[in-house]
Structures are given as structure tokens and as C-alpha cells.
C-alpha positions as CSV (number, residue, x, y, z in Angstrom):
1,M,115.5,114.6,109.1
2,K,117.8,113.6,112.0
3,N,119.1,117.2,112.3
4,V,115.6,118.6,112.4
5,A,114.6,116.1,115.2
6,V,117.7,117.1,117.3
7,L,117.0,120.8,116.7
8,S,113.3,120.3,117.7
9,F,114.3,118.5,120.9
10,M,116.8,121.2,121.8
11,S,114.2,123.9,121.1
12,I,111.7,122.2,123.3
13,A,114.2,121.7,126.1
14,I,115.2,125.4,126.0
15,S,111.6,126.4,126.0
16,I,110.7,124.3,129.0
17,I,113.7,125.6,130.9
18,A,112.8,129.2,130.0
19,I,109.1,128.6,131.1
20,V,110.2,127.1,134.4
21,L,112.5,130.1,135.0
22,V,109.7,132.5,134.3
23,I,107.2,130.6,136.4
24,F,109.4,130.3,139.5
25,E,110.8,133.8,139.2
26,I,110.3,135.5,142.6
27,E,110.2,139.1,141.3
28,P,106.9,140.4,140.0
29,L,106.5,139.8,136.3
30,D,107.1,142.8,134.1
31,F,107.8,143.1,130.4
32,N,111.5,143.0,129.5
33,L,113.6,141.7,126.7
34,F,114.0,138.3,128.3
35,S,110.3,137.6,128.5
36,A,109.8,138.8,124.9
37,L,112.5,136.4,123.7
38,I,110.9,133.5,125.6
39,T,107.5,134.3,124.0
40,V,109.0,134.5,120.5
41,L,110.9,131.3,121.1
42,S,107.8,129.5,122.4
43,V,105.8,130.6,119.4
44,L,108.6,129.4,117.0
45,V,108.8,126.0,118.8
46,T,105.0,125.6,118.5
47,C,105.2,126.4,114.8
48,L,108.1,124.0,114.3
49,L,106.2,121.2,116.0
50,G,103.1,121.9,113.9
51,W,105.2,121.9,110.7
52,Q,106.9,118.6,111.7
53,I,103.5,116.9,112.3
54,F,102.1,118.3,109.0
55,S,105.2,117.1,107.1
56,I,105.0,113.6,108.5
57,I,101.3,113.3,107.7
58,N,101.9,114.7,104.2
59,L,104.9,112.3,103.7
60,N,102.8,109.3,104.6
61,E,100.1,110.3,102.1
62,L,102.7,110.8,99.4
63,T,104.3,107.4,100.1
64,K,100.9,105.7,99.8
65,E,100.2,107.5,96.6
66,I,103.6,106.5,95.2
67,E,103.1,102.9,96.1
68,T,99.6,102.9,94.4
69,S,101.1,104.4,91.3
70,K,104.0,102.0,91.3
71,K,101.6,99.0,91.5
72,Q,99.4,100.4,88.7
73,I,102.4,101.0,86.5
74,L,103.7,97.5,87.1
75,Y,100.3,96.0,86.4
76,L,100.0,98.0,83.1
77,N,103.6,97.1,82.1
78,N,103.1,93.4,82.7
79,N,99.7,93.5,80.9
80,V,101.4,95.1,77.8
81,L,104.2,92.5,78.0
82,A,101.6,89.7,78.1
83,Q,99.7,91.1,75.2
84,N,102.9,91.5,73.2
85,S,103.9,88.0,74.0
86,M,100.6,86.7,72.7
87,A,100.9,88.8,69.5
88,F,104.4,87.5,68.8
89,S,103.3,84.0,69.4
90,D,100.5,84.4,67.0
91,F,102.7,86.0,64.4
92,Y,105.4,83.3,64.6
93,Y,102.8,80.5,64.7
94,H,101.2,81.7,61.5
95,L,104.4,82.7,59.8
96,N,105.3,79.9,57.4
97,F,109.0,79.3,57.2
98,K,109.4,76.3,55.0
99,D,113.1,75.8,55.8
100,D,112.9,75.5,59.6
101,T,109.5,74.6,61.0
102,S,110.9,73.9,64.5
103,R,111.6,77.6,65.0
104,I,107.9,78.4,64.4
105,E,106.9,75.9,67.0
106,Y,109.6,77.0,69.4
107,N,108.6,80.7,69.0
108,Y,105.0,79.9,69.5
109,L,105.6,78.0,72.7
110,F,108.1,80.5,74.0
111,Y,105.9,83.5,73.5
112,R,102.8,81.8,74.8
113,L,104.7,80.7,77.9
114,S,106.0,84.3,78.3
115,S,102.4,85.6,78.2
116,I,101.6,83.2,81.0
117,L,104.7,84.4,82.9
118,H,103.7,88.1,82.6
119,S,100.1,87.5,83.3
120,S,101.0,85.6,86.4
121,K,103.2,88.5,87.6
122,N,100.1,90.6,87.4
123,G,98.1,88.0,89.3
124,D,95.8,87.7,86.2
125,I,95.1,84.0,86.7
126,E,92.2,84.0,84.2
127,T,94.4,84.9,81.3
128,C,96.9,82.3,82.4
129,N,94.1,79.7,82.4
130,V,93.0,80.6,78.9
131,V,96.6,80.4,77.5
132,V,97.2,77.1,79.2
133,K,94.0,75.7,77.8
134,S,94.9,76.9,74.4
135,L,98.4,75.4,74.5
136,L,97.0,72.0,75.7
137,E,94.5,72.0,72.8
138,H,96.8,73.1,70.0
139,V,100.2,71.7,70.8
140,N,101.0,68.1,70.1
141,P,104.5,67.4,71.5
142,E,104.9,64.2,69.4
143,H,105.1,66.3,66.2
144,I,107.4,69.0,67.6
145,F,111.2,68.5,67.5
146,L,113.3,71.1,69.4
147,S,116.9,71.4,70.5
148,K,117.8,70.7,74.1
149,D,118.6,74.4,74.5
150,D,115.2,75.4,73.2
151,I,113.5,73.0,75.6
152,G,115.7,74.3,78.4
153,N,114.6,77.9,77.6
154,L,111.0,76.9,77.7
155,F,111.3,75.3,81.1
156,T,113.3,78.3,82.4
157,V,110.2,80.5,81.5
158,I,108.0,77.9,83.2
159,G,110.2,78.0,86.3
160,N,109.6,81.8,86.6
161,I,105.8,81.6,86.3
162,Q,104.2,82.7,89.6
163,H,101.0,81.3,91.2
164,K,101.4,78.0,89.4
165,N,99.2,76.3,92.0
166,E,96.3,78.7,91.1
167,I,96.6,78.2,87.4
168,K,94.2,75.5,86.2
169,R,95.9,72.6,84.4
170,M,99.4,74.1,84.7
171,N,100.8,70.8,86.0
172,E,99.2,69.1,83.0
173,L,100.8,71.5,80.6
174,I,104.2,71.0,82.2
175,R,103.8,67.2,81.8
176,H,102.6,67.8,78.3
177,L,105.7,69.9,77.4
178,A,108.0,67.4,79.1
179,K,107.1,65.0,76.3
180,L,108.8,67.3,73.7
181,E,111.3,65.4,71.6
182,T,114.8,66.7,70.8
183,D,116.2,66.5,67.3
């Protein structure tokens, strides 16, 4: 792009010099090879300038289209991640492992918090509000015993959630989960 700009500038400068030489020529104008070359060069420079302007306008439109597509893809990706997180949380919650019930609770909490995380990345605050309300209604921290690492993982997910101030009862959920007991 830089080379094209230098070439364009040089072409304009040569054209201006040629036009000045033709205008201030003392002899009467007649058709010769020099004037034909200047005419051809002037037409080429005009075409080059028009092409440059068209390219810049087209490039700006293409950039805007790419940005719009990128935002839409990110939104859809985060939406799918949020839905998958909710599905996993439901699956693990309803799965009945009789040997280790703490993993069921951990997986449920982890995937629900992940769904809040991905929904918050999309700016889907309404989904976040619904999941937070659901967690507050269904999770009793006094009956859940997790390892310190599991609790740390849960709060790492919470730390990455965006728009916490806009999510209703998010602070209440954080205080609620802070009451989780370790085994």
C-alpha cells in the first residue's frame, strides 16, 4: 500500500510538471509525441486516483462487514457455550453417583457458573439473572462439602464473569457460595 501511494504521488508530480510545461510553452501547440505521452499519462493518473479512492471505500465496507460477522460469530459461540454449560450442569446434577456426591454438586456449580460466564461475555444479562436466581434457590452451601481446589476453581470462574454489577443478586450469590464448606 505504501509503494502504491509513493507511485501515485510521483505520477501526480510528473503530470503537474508536464502540464505546466505544456501550458507555458511559447511555441504554438501542435500534435507531437510529447503531447500524446502527456495526455496518456494524465489519463492513467486519473484512472489510478479513481481506483485508489474506490479501493479505500471498498476496503472500509469490507472491514465493517468483517467486524459485524466477527461479533455475530462470537455471540453465537458464547451462546452455544452457555447452553452447553447449562446442559452439562443439569446432567451432572441429575446423575446419581452414590460413591462421591461432592462431585455432583461441584460439577453442577461449576457448569452453572460457566453458563453465567459465557452469557456475560455475550452481554446476555437476562440469562445470567435467571441462572443466578436458580443457584440461589437450589443450592444450600451448608449441605455441600468441596475441596479447597474445587472452591478455588469456582471462584476463578466467578472472577472472570463480566458485567457483575449489572447481574441482579450476583453479590448475594458470591456471599452464598463463600459459605461453602471444605471437607
